[in-house]
N, C-alpha and C positions, 0 to 999 in steps of 0.2 A: 188540822197541825199547826197550831201558832195560831196565825189568822187567815190560815186556807182552810174553810170548810171541807172533809171529808168523808164520800161515802164507800162503806166499805161492803161488798156481797160475801158472803158466807155460805151461799145454798151452794149445791152441787148441782143442781137443775140450772139453777139460775146461770151461773156461772158459764155451764154448756150453752144453754140456750142463747146468751147474750155476748159474751167475750171468745166465743168460739165461733158460733155460727153469725153473728153480727159483729165481726170484730173491728171492722172497718170504722166504727162508730165510737172507738176504744183507744183511736192509736195518738192523742195528743198526749201531749207530757206539761206537767205542772214547772215552774221554775222556781228552783229553792235558789233561795239569794246567795248563801255558800259556794254553791254549785258553780254559778255563773262565773263570781268573784274569781275562784281560782281555778277556772275555764278559760276565763276573758272572753265569754260566751257561752251561750247555748248549743256546743261543741261538741262532735262525736257521733257515739250512736244513742247510748242511753239516756242523754240530757240534750238530743236534738229532734225536732218536731218537725210537721210542714212537709214544705218540700228539700230541704237539706237532709232530714231522716228518708223520706225516699229516694236519693239521690244516692248518700251513702251507704244505704242498704243496699240498694242493686248494686251498687261500684263493689261493694264486700262480699256477696254472696257471687259475683261473677267472676271476682279474684280469688276467692277459696274453692269454686268448681275449677278453675284453671290448672289448680294446683292438687285436682281430684280428691276433691271431699266425698268420702266413701267410694273413691275411686282407689287402684294401684297406688300413686303417687302418695297420699295422702298415710294408708295403711305402712307402705316402705318405712315412713318418718317413726311412726308408733311402734312396728316391729323393731326398728333400731334399737329404741329404747329400751324396750322392753326386752331384748335379748342381752342390752346392755346391765341391764338392774337384774338379769338372772345373775349376771356374771359376779355382781356385784354379792348378790348373798351367799354364793359359793365360795367366797372367801372370808364372809365373816364369821367368827369362832364362838364369841359371846352372844350378848343380848341385843337384836335388832331392831330400829327405830324405824318403823313402816312407813310411819308421816314422812319423815325425812325423806328417805327414799323414794314413796308417792311423789313428794313434792317435787325434788329436781326433776326424777323422770317426766311427770308431767310439764314443768317450766320450760325443760329442753326442747320439747315439741312446738312449744309455743312459742319460743322465741324463734327457733330454727322456720315456725312458720312467715313471725315478723321482721326478724333482721337477718335469718340463713344460716346460724350457726347455735349450735347446741352447746352446752354447759357441760364441762370435764373436771379431771383435776385441775387444770391449768388455769382453770375464768370461776370457780364453785363460788369463789370470793365475792363475784360480781352477782351472781344467785343468791344467793344469801343476803347483800344489801339490798336486793329487790324484793325481795320476800321478805326482807322486816322491814319497810317501807311500807308494801301493802299490809301489812298486819298490823301497823302504828296506824296506818288510814284508818282502818277498820273498827280498831279499837278508838279513837276517838271520837268517831261517827257515833259509838252505840252507847257511849256513856250524856249524859243528861246535859251535863255541861254543854257537848257538842251539838245537841239538839236548839240549843238554846239559840250560839253564837251560828250553827248553822240556819234559823233563821232569820235570826236580827245581827247580820256582822257588823253592825255598828256600836254593839255593845263590847267589840273588841279594842273601840276605843277608851275603854272604862278600865282602871287599875287591873279588877280581881279579875277582869277576862282578858284581858290584852293578850298577859302570858300564854294563856291556850287557845287563843287565835294563834301566836305568831308561832306555837310550835305545829297546828297544821298546815301555816303555809309554808312553813318550814319545809315541811314531810313532803310536800306536794311539790314542792319546786326541786327537790332532790328526787321524786318522781322522773318530773318535765325534763330535767338534765341529764339522764338517762335514756331517753327517748331518746331526745334533741342529738346527742351525739353520735346515736346510731345514724341519725337520720341527714348530720352533716358528712359521715364518712361516707354515707350513700353517694351523696350530692357530691364528692371531691373527686371519685371513680366510675359514676353512672355514664354507660354510652347510650345516648340518646337517639342514635339512628339507628337501635337494634329493638323492635318490639319483643324481646324476649326480658323476661325476668323473673328473677330468683327466688322471691318473698315477698312480702306487702310492703313494704315500707317503700322498696325499687319501684315497683308497680302505681304506688301513690306519687309515686315524687314522678314518674312518667306519664302520668295521667295531668297530672300538677303543672310541668310544662305546656300539653295543647293548650290550655286556658290561660296560657300567662297574662295573653293581653285584654285579660276580661278582669270586672272590678270582683277583687277577692278572689283570684284566680278559678273564679269560677264554681267555690266553694271547696276547694282542694288548697285551703289555708293551712300552714306548718302549723297553726293554733289546734287546728283540725284534724291532723296527721297525731299530733301530740294525745288528744283527748280517744282518739280511737284507738291508739296501743292501750292506754291505759284499760278502755270500756275491752280489748280484744283478750288482754292480761286478765281482768276481775272475772269476765265471763267464764275463759279455761281454765283459770290456776286452781280458783278456791272450791268452785261446785266439784271439778271429775276430781282432781286430791282427794277432797274430804269425802267423795262418795264412794272413792276407794278404798278408802279406809277402813268406813264406815262399814263395806260389802265383808270387806276382812272379818271385821269383827262378829260380825253377823253370823258368816259360816262356823266361826271357831266356836261361836258360842250355844252353836246349833248343831250336836256330833251327827247325828243323821241325816241332815240336810248334806255336811262335811262329806260324808259318806256315798250318799248319793252323784254328788258332784263328782266324786273320783272316779264313782263306778260308770257313770257317762262319758267321762275323758279316756277312761284307758278301754273302753270298748268303741268310741266313735272316733278318739283321735289317737292313740296309742302314745307309747313315750319316746319316738325318736322325732316328732315335730314341734313348731309350734303353731297354735291355733290360729287362724286366719279368719278372715268374715265372710268368705268362704264356707265356714264350716259353719256359719249360725242355724244354715234351716235343719238341721240336721241336731241341737244343741239343746231339746228341747228344755231340760229340765232347769240347764244354765240359765238360759235367755228367760225363765221363771223366777228363779231367785233373784238374778239381777234386777230385776225391777220391781222384786218383793223389797231388794232391801233400800232401793230408792224408795220404797214408799215409806218405811220404817222409816229412814235417815230425816228425810223432810227436809230437807237441808234450806226448800225455801219457801218458809210456811205464809210467808207473805211476797205476792209480785212486784213488779215493780208500780207505781202508781202511773195515773194516765189521766188524761183528762178527756170528755166526753165533746167529738166533733159536732155533733148536731143535738137535741132534745132527746131523750130517752126516756122511756116506760121500764118501769123493774119490778116485777113483783106486785105493781099495781102505786106504783112510785113516780112521779113524774121527776126526774132529775135533767137540770136545764143543762142546754150546752156550756162548755168549758168546767166543766166542773170536775173536782179530782176526784177520783174512783178506783179502787183497789178491789182484787180481786183476792180472795183467801184460800188459793190454790191447795192448801193444804184439808178442806174441805173436801179435794177430789180422791185425797189420798186415807180420808178416813171411814171407819167401817157403819157410818151412816149412808156411805155412797153405795146406791143399790147397785152399781156395776164392779163394784171391787170385789163382791163374792156371788160370784154366776152359776158356782157349782150348786150342789146339792150341800143343806145344812150341813154345818160341823166343820166343813171340807178345812183341812189344815194348809194354810200357805206354805212356800210355793203350789201343792199339790192342785189346791183349787185355782190357780192360772191355766191348768193343763185340760187340756180337752183329751180324748181317749183316742179319736178317731186324727183329729188334725195340728194335735201338738201344742205347739205353745199358745195363749189368748192373752191378747194385751190389753187388759181395762184399768181404770182409771185416765186420771188426763196428765200428758206430759207438755201441755203448750205452756214452754215456760220461755218465748225467747224474745232477744230482738230483735232477730232478722228473723222476717214474714214475709209471706206471699205479697204480689205487687196488690191484691187487695185488701190487703191489712189484717185479714183474719190467720191465725197460727195455721201452720203447717206442718207435722210430723217431720219431713224430708229435708227441715232446715235447721238453722243452727240457733246457738245461742241464747241466754236470758237466764 
């Protein structure tokens, strides 16, 4: 890409062998000039690397686990939004825009996690502004001229490109202003004598206080907090909301699948309560349907680019240290993946994801995470990316 030589790995077996089993060799990150300029350095989780990435990944996992990621506390936040969403749907008489409903519900969960409050009718304008800036950020980055300015920010000094770069920088500044305002409000009320925290920003600021006498606050600069907030919004908002929307669409377009989903819900759950994570082991067909929808949606056909931390050999080719390398993870979700259809030939998905005796069978790969295990290799139990 531009002046950065890049290697793409598109074979599922090679991806599994190297990026999963030897994940520690691929934990570096390339530095894209525009990102370094707008973030004021390699801050955050997505753009950081080396010791900072290890430190911030561990800290983020620690805080999210304390919040109950995968446990009751996190589930309570999700179920609160599910209940609110259902009540909103009951009041709607005409056509329903499920994308907007999913967006606001997922956004509320993420905002509650980061800043301690959800979005409702009193502050929905705040969410819409934040979502609009996020959408604009991705749109600008996806355009060809955005790629040029991204790799060569100095082009922004030229008349043709200056206006475009100014829009990018102004939009990013608006996002940072939102995140920084939340942090400063916390700073004015935070109780440093208490070890308790109710959201990620409060936890970060208390950790920052512990390192106040170290250079750069020991890696807990305010610029780091700004970028982490952006990364967690990106990692959670777009992927989760779009997965829900595509899943709904695929099920509606496949009446037989929809019928079987209803049958399983009626027989296993009934109509007098909401589904919880404790129900997951007995909802084999629904689990298979969700995972098949994720495969078909293929929201992230390319993983984030990485750099090799050592010399490696892939498929007989020697790849030097510090080479930019990207696993084409969509190959894991394609029919060419031998693990995708483990049942009999001609098996129909999602049925082919089911085993007669043990129920749901996970196939393919879900290794798309920014926060990973300590050895650098992806872990199905962790989150983000």
